[in-house]
C-alpha positions in Angstrom: 0.0 -0.1 -0.4 1.0 3.6 -0.9 1.9 6.0 1.8 -0.6 8.4 1.2 -3.4 5.4 1.1 -1.9 4.6 4.4 -2.6 8.1 5.8 -5.6 8.3 4.3 -6.8 4.6 6.1 -5.8 5.7 9.7 -7.3 9.1 9.3 -10.7 7.7 8.5 -10.0 5.5 11.5 -9.5 7.9 13.8 -12.3 10.1 12.9 -14.7 6.8 12.8 -13.3 6.5 16.7 -14.2 10.2 16.9 -17.1 9.7 15.8 -18.4 6.6 17.8 -16.8 8.2 20.8 -19.2 11.5 20.3 -22.2 9.5 19.3 -22.4 6.9 22.2 -24.1 7.9 25.5 -22.6 8.2 28.5 -23.3 5.2 30.7 -24.6 5.9 34.4 -26.7 8.7 36.2 -26.5 12.2 34.6 -25.9 14.7 37.9 -28.8 16.8 38.4 -27.9 19.8 41.1 -29.9 18.8 44.4 -33.0 20.9 44.8 -32.9 23.3 47.1 -35.0 23.0 50.3 -38.0 24.4 50.4 -37.9 26.7 54.0 -37.8 30.8 52.7 -36.5 31.7 56.2 -34.4 30.3 59.3 -37.2 29.1 61.7 -38.0 31.0 65.1 -34.2 32.8 64.4 -35.5 34.8 61.2 -36.7 37.8 63.4 -35.3 40.8 61.4 -36.2 43.6 64.4 -33.7 45.2 65.7 -31.4 43.9 68.7 -31.3 45.6 72.2 -29.1 48.9 72.3 -27.0 49.6 75.0 -25.0 52.6 75.7 -21.5 51.0 76.1 -19.2 49.8 73.7 -20.3 47.3 71.5 -23.8 47.9 72.8 -25.5 49.2 69.3 -28.6 47.8 67.9 -28.2 45.6 64.9 -30.3 45.2 62.3 -30.6 42.2 59.5 -31.1 42.9 55.9 -32.6 40.2 54.1 -30.8 39.8 50.8 -27.7 42.3 51.7 -24.7 41.1 49.5 -21.5 40.1 52.1 -17.9 41.9 51.2 -14.9 40.0 50.7 -13.2 41.6 53.4 -15.8 41.4 56.3 -13.5 42.0 59.0 -12.6 45.5 58.1 -16.6 46.3 59.1 -14.5 46.4 62.7 -12.6 48.7 62.1 -9.2 48.1 63.8 -6.2 48.1 61.4 -4.6 45.6 63.8 -7.3 43.2 63.3 -6.7 43.8 59.4 -3.1 43.5 59.1 -3.5 40.0 61.3 -6.4 38.3 58.3 -4.0 39.9 55.4 -1.2 38.1 57.1 -2.8 34.8 58.0 -3.8 34.0 54.4 -0.4 35.0 53.0 1.8 32.7 55.5 -0.6 30.0 56.9 0.9 26.7 55.8 -2.5 25.5 55.6 -3.4 28.3 52.8 -0.7 27.2 50.9 -1.5 23.1 51.1 -4.8 23.8 49.9 -3.6 25.7 47.2 -1.1 23.7 46.0 -4.0 20.7 46.2 -6.0 22.6 44.3 -3.5 23.0 41.7 -2.9 19.5 41.7 -6.7 18.2 41.1 -6.9 20.7 38.0 -3.5 19.6 36.7 -4.8 15.8 37.3 -8.6 17.0 35.6 -6.2 18.5 32.5 -4.3 15.2 32.1 -7.7 12.9 32.3 -8.9 15.3 29.4 -5.9 14.3 26.9 -7.3 10.6 26.8 -10.3 11.9 24.3 -7.4 12.3 21.4 -5.3 9.0 20.0 -1.8 8.5 21.5 0.9 9.2 19.8 4.6 7.9 20.6 7.6 7.7 17.9 10.3 5.9 18.2 13.7 4.6 17.0 16.2 2.0 17.0 19.5 0.9 16.2 20.9 -2.9 16.2 24.0 -4.4 15.7 23.6 -8.5 15.1 24.8 -11.9 14.0 23.4 -14.6 13.1 24.6 -18.4 13.0 25.8 -18.8 9.6 26.2 -22.4 9.7 22.4 -23.2 10.7 20.4 -21.0 9.1 20.1 -18.8 5.9 21.2 -15.2 5.6 18.3 -13.2 6.7 20.0 -10.2 4.8 21.7 -9.2 1.9 25.2 -8.8 3.3 27.8 -11.1 2.6 28.5 -11.2 6.5 27.2 -12.8 9.3 27.0 -9.3 11.0 24.7 -6.5 9.9 23.1 -3.1 11.6 19.3 -2.7 11.2 17.9 0.7 11.6 14.0 0.9 12.4 12.0 4.1 12.7 8.5 3.8 13.3 5.4 6.1 14.7 2.4 4.0 16.8 -0.9 5.2 17.1 -3.6 3.8 19.6 -7.2 5.3 20.6 -9.4 4.0 22.6 -13.0 5.2 21.3 -15.5 5.9 24.2 -18.4 4.4 22.9 -20.1 4.0 26.3 -18.8 7.3 27.7 -16.8 5.7 30.8 -13.5 8.4 29.3 -16.7 11.0 29.6 -17.8 9.9 33.3 -14.1 10.0 34.3 -13.4 13.2 33.1 -16.7 14.2 35.2 -15.0 13.2 37.9 -11.9 14.5 38.1 -13.4 17.7 36.6 -16.0 17.6 40.4 -13.0 16.9 42.4 -10.9 19.4 41.6 -14.1 21.6 42.0 -14.5 20.2 45.6 -10.7 21.4 45.7 -11.8 24.5 45.1 -14.3 24.8 47.4 -12.3 23.3 50.4 -9.8 26.2 49.5 -12.5 28.4 49.7 -13.9 26.8 53.2 -10.0 26.9 54.3 -9.7 30.7 53.6 -12.6 31.0 55.7 -11.8 29.4 58.3 -8.5 30.9 58.7 -9.9 34.6 58.3 -13.0 33.8 61.1 -10.5 32.3 63.6 -8.1 35.4 63.4 -10.8 37.2 63.8 -12.6 35.1 66.8 -9.2 34.9 68.5 -8.0 38.8 68.2 -11.5 39.0 69.8 -11.0 36.7 72.5 -7.4 38.0 73.1 -9.1 41.5 73.7 -11.9 40.1 76.2 -9.0 38.5 77.9 -7.2 41.4 78.7 -10.2 43.2 79.8 -11.0 40.3 82.5 -7.7 40.1 83.6 -7.6 44.0 84.0 -10.8 43.8 85.8 -9.7 40.8 88.0 -6.8 42.7 88.9 -8.3 45.6 90.1 -10.9 43.3 92.2 -7.9 41.5 93.7 -6.6 44.7 94.6 -9.8 46.0 96.4 -10.1 42.2 98.1 -6.6 42.7 99.9 -7.5 46.2 101.0 -10.7 44.7 102.4 -8.2 41.9 104.2 -6.2 44.2 105.7 -9.0 46.6 106.7 -10.7 43.4 108.8 -6.8 42.4 110.4 -6.9 45.5 111.4 -10.2 45.5 113.0 -9.5 42.6 114.1 -6.8 43.7 116.4 -8.7 46.4 118.2 -11.5 44.0 118.8 -14.0 44.9 116.5 -13.6 41.8 114.0 -13.9 38.1 115.0 -11.1 35.4 113.6 -14.0 34.4 111.6 -14.6 37.7 109.9 -10.9 37.5 109.2 -10.2 33.9 107.6 -13.8 34.7 105.6 -12.4 37.7 103.8 -8.9 35.7 103.0 -10.8 33.3 101.8 -12.6 35.8 99.3 -9.3 36.8 98.5 -7.7 33.8 97.6 -10.8 32.5 95.6 -10.3 36.0 93.1 -6.2 35.0 93.0 -7.4 31.5 92.3 -9.2 32.9 89.0 -6.2 34.4 87.4 -3.7 31.6 86.3 -6.9 30.5 84.2 -7.2 33.9 82.9 -3.5 34.3 82.2 -3.2 30.5 80.6 -6.1 31.5 78.1 -4.7 34.3 77.2 -1.1 32.9 76.7 -2.4 30.0 74.6 -4.9 32.5 72.6 -1.7 34.3 71.7 -0.1 31.2 70.7 -2.9 30.0 68.6 -2.9 33.6 67.0 0.6 33.5 66.1 0.2 29.6 64.5 -2.5 31.3 62.6 -0.3 33.8 61.0 2.2 31.0 60.1 4.8 32.3 62.7 6.6 30.3 65.7 5.7 31.2 69.3 9.3 32.6 69.2 7.9 35.5 66.9 4.4 36.5 68.4 3.1 40.1 67.4 3.9 42.5 69.9 0.9 44.6 69.5 -2.7 43.5 70.9 -6.0 44.4 70.5 -8.6 45.7 73.0 -12.5 45.8 73.0 -12.4 49.9 72.6 -10.7 49.8 69.4 -13.5 47.7 67.9 -16.4 48.8 65.7 -19.4 46.7 66.0 -20.9 46.4 62.8 -24.8 47.5 63.0 -25.9 46.8 59.5 -25.7 42.7 59.1 -26.5 40.4 55.9 -29.0 38.0 56.0 -29.0 35.7 53.1 -32.1 33.7 51.9 -31.8 29.8 52.3 -31.8 29.1 48.6 -28.9 31.7 48.4 -26.9 29.9 51.1 -26.4 27.3 49.6 -24.3 28.6 46.7 -22.3 30.9 49.0 -21.4 28.4 51.8 -17.6 26.4 50.7 -18.9 23.2 52.5 -22.1 23.0 50.9 -20.5 23.5 47.9 -17.6 20.9 48.3 -20.3 18.5 49.3 -22.2 19.4 45.9 -19.1 18.6 44.0 -18.1 15.3 45.9 -21.8 14.1 45.1 -21.4 15.2 41.5 -17.6 13.3 41.5 -19.2 10.1 43.3 -22.5 10.1 40.8 -19.7 10.3 37.8 -17.9 7.5 39.6 -20.7 4.9 39.8 -20.9 5.5 35.5 -17.5 4.6 35.4 -17.9 1.1 37.7 -20.8 0.5 35.4 -19.1 1.5 31.9 -16.6 -1.2 33.2 -18.3 -4.1 32.8 -19.1 -3.0 29.1 -17.3 -4.3 26.2 -13.8 -2.4 26.0 -12.5 -1.2 22.1 -9.1 -0.1 20.8 -7.7 0.9 17.6 -4.0 0.6 16.9 -1.6 1.5 14.0 1.7 1.3 13.0 3.8 3.2 10.4 7.3 3.1 9.9 10.6 2.2 8.0 13.8 -0.3 8.4 16.5 -0.2 6.3 20.3 -2.1 6.8 21.6 1.3 6.3 20.8 4.4 8.4 21.1 6.6 5.2 18.7 4.1 3.3 15.9 4.4 6.1 13.5 6.1 4.0 14.3 4.9 0.8 11.4 3.2 -1.0 10.6 -0.2 0.1 12.0 0.1 3.3 8.5 1.0 4.8 6.2 -1.1 7.1 2.2 -0.6 8.5 -0.5 -2.2 10.6 -3.5 -1.6 11.4 -5.8 -3.3 13.9 -9.0 -2.8 16.1 -9.7 -5.0 19.4 -13.0 -5.5 21.7 -11.8 -7.1 24.6 -14.6 -8.4 27.2 -14.5 -9.3 30.9 -16.3 -12.8 31.0 -15.3 -14.5 34.8 -13.6 -12.3 37.3 -15.2 -13.8 40.1 -17.3 -11.0 40.4 -15.1 -8.4 40.9 -16.4 -5.6 38.2 -20.2 -6.2 40.0 -18.9 -5.5 43.3 -16.9 -2.4 42.5 -20.6 -1.4 40.8 -22.2 -1.7 44.1 -19.7 -0.4 45.8 -19.8 2.9 44.0 -23.5 3.0 44.1 -23.5 2.8 48.3 -20.4 5.7 47.5 -23.1 8.3 45.5 -25.4 7.6 48.8 -23.1 8.6 51.0 -22.3 11.4 49.3 -26.2 12.0 48.9 -26.3 11.7 52.6 -23.2 14.0 53.4 -24.8 16.5 51.5 -27.8 16.3 53.3 -25.9 17.3 56.5 -23.5 19.8 55.2 -27.2 21.6 54.3 -28.6 20.7 57.6 -25.5 21.9 59.1 -25.2 25.4 57.4 -28.9 26.3 58.4 -28.2 25.4 62.2 -24.9 27.9 62.0 -26.9 30.5 60.7 -29.6 30.1 63.6 -27.3 29.9 66.0 -26.2 32.7 65.6 -29.0 34.6 64.6 -30.0 33.5 68.5 -26.8 34.4 69.7 -26.7 37.8 68.2 -30.3 38.8 69.7 -29.5 37.3 73.4 -26.5 38.9 73.5 -27.5 41.7 72.9 -30.2 41.4 75.9 -27.4 39.6 78.1 -25.0 42.8 77.2 -28.0 45.4 78.4 -28.4 43.5 81.5 -24.8 43.4 82.0 -24.5 46.7 81.6 -27.4 48.2 83.3 -25.9 45.6 86.5 -22.7 47.5 86.0 -23.9 51.2 86.5 -26.4 50.1 89.3 -22.9 48.9 90.7 -20.8 51.9 90.0 -23.6 53.8 91.3 -23.6 52.1 94.9 -20.0 52.0 94.5 -20.3 56.1 94.1 -22.4 56.4 96.7 -20.8 54.4 99.4 -17.7 56.4 98.7 -19.6 59.9 99.8 -21.7 58.3 102.9 -17.7 56.9 104.1 -16.6 60.6 103.7 -19.9 61.5 105.4 -19.3 58.9 108.2 -22.4 57.3 107.8 -21.3 53.8 107.0 -17.8 51.7 107.4 -14.7 51.4 104.7 -15.6 47.8 104.7 -19.0 48.5 103.0 -17.0 50.9 100.6 -15.0 47.7 99.7 -17.9 45.4 99.2 -19.7 48.1 96.8 -16.5 48.4 94.9 -16.1 44.3 94.9 -19.6 44.4 93.3 -18.6 47.3 90.8 -15.8 45.1 89.7 -17.3 41.7 89.6 -20.0 43.7 87.2 -17.6 45.1 85.3 -16.1 41.5 84.5 -19.2 40.7 83.7 -19.6 43.3 81.0 -16.4 42.6 79.6 -17.1 39.0 78.4 -20.5 40.1 77.6 -18.9 43.0 75.1 -16.8 40.1 73.6 -19.5 37.8 73.1 -21.3 40.4 70.8 -18.5 40.8 69.0 -17.8 37.6 68.4 -21.3 36.3 67.0 -21.1 38.7 64.6 -18.2 37.5 63.0 -19.8 33.8 63.2 -22.5 35.3 61.3 -20.5 36.5 58.8 -18.6 33.0 58.8 -22.1 31.1 58.6 -23.3 32.8 55.6 -20.2 31.9 53.8 -17.6 34.9 54.4 -18.2 36.9 51.0 -15.8 34.8 48.5 -17.9 35.1 45.5 -16.9 38.6 45.5 -13.1 38.9 45.4 -11.7 39.8 42.6 -9.3 37.3 43.0 -9.6 34.2 44.9 -6.7 32.2 47.1 -6.0 29.6 43.7 -4.9 33.0 41.8 
């Protein structure tokens, strides 16, 4: 056969294979996006009326705006330059972000590699051998006059697997879904990291405020203890009064080490989030007085929430991949087709390798069908169906968790606003009582012990107020996290 005829035959076979692949139906279930849940609200937590307002730090009334979009850099709403700097550092330096970005690149490259199976595989080869034949037992296989000869061969081999039943398409579909799943896993890592930095900063500020209030309380307790001891020496206080006051002071002192422990561990956690070692912890800190409470809060409708939550999107892509894998497992039970072709030239001398008469070719097609494998393919198909059921259940679990997170934060925002109002009123009352006790003590109508007791109550109320203020900031950050964090509004995602 002439070389032109050979090339034409191979082209026709390739086109035929491609046409067969495109015309065939892909086996297995066609993936459909899960139907969003019917509820249009978040149950009892869907109250959009303003929260309670209190004249204290972080006591502003917050309002929920249904359908309001979420900014990508939502943490800047707290208006803390230090906090903004920490989040930016964490995104750049945290190794978990780097690992998630590398995982996405890997998944995308694997998807691109799998797509290449749509095309024929062509491999070129060249070989050169020097041989000697047994001249006394076989005839001379060459035209050479000696028993040694050279053989040069240049060859092009082409193979193609027609995707008759769509197995390759399902495989590519699975790889693409896995790539998308990894993308949303990266977005979830981004959201979790930024939220953890914000919460750690708020926790640090709260602990600093609690330690300061406890230090003042302990100083008051110590002064009260010394006063009771002096009263004992003059006979106006009993030994029981001294022991009772010493026990109260010791109990107050015992609350400081746990607070310092939490502060140090929070600083260590924050340092790790920034991608640093403990010896390189940030010197600056955040104080509650530096934070601004966002008053206009977004509230996504339930159907939109499922598009915004990275964990739900990741679970959906995992479900997509499992659906495609079920098709692959079914397709592997069907006949397998392959088309192969070789063309080349062989010569005893390198200079004549491409001369007329030295060419060779072959063209073939094969079909194979597994007849007996002791049920291996059947069990793999059943396993893929079970994996699909598992992925469906995990998707539903992710949806339920998403709605639960939003409902929890909505409840917390309203309840913590009420708690802050109550604690602020208690702090104001305790402060007024302490100031009144000071004036009465100056007039000689009450003892100094009564003044110290009033100050103790005031400091305890101040400690509870600091905790209530921090809770409002933390719950606000939790709402932005529960709603997805606004990743869709970034001009460039973490992958870039």
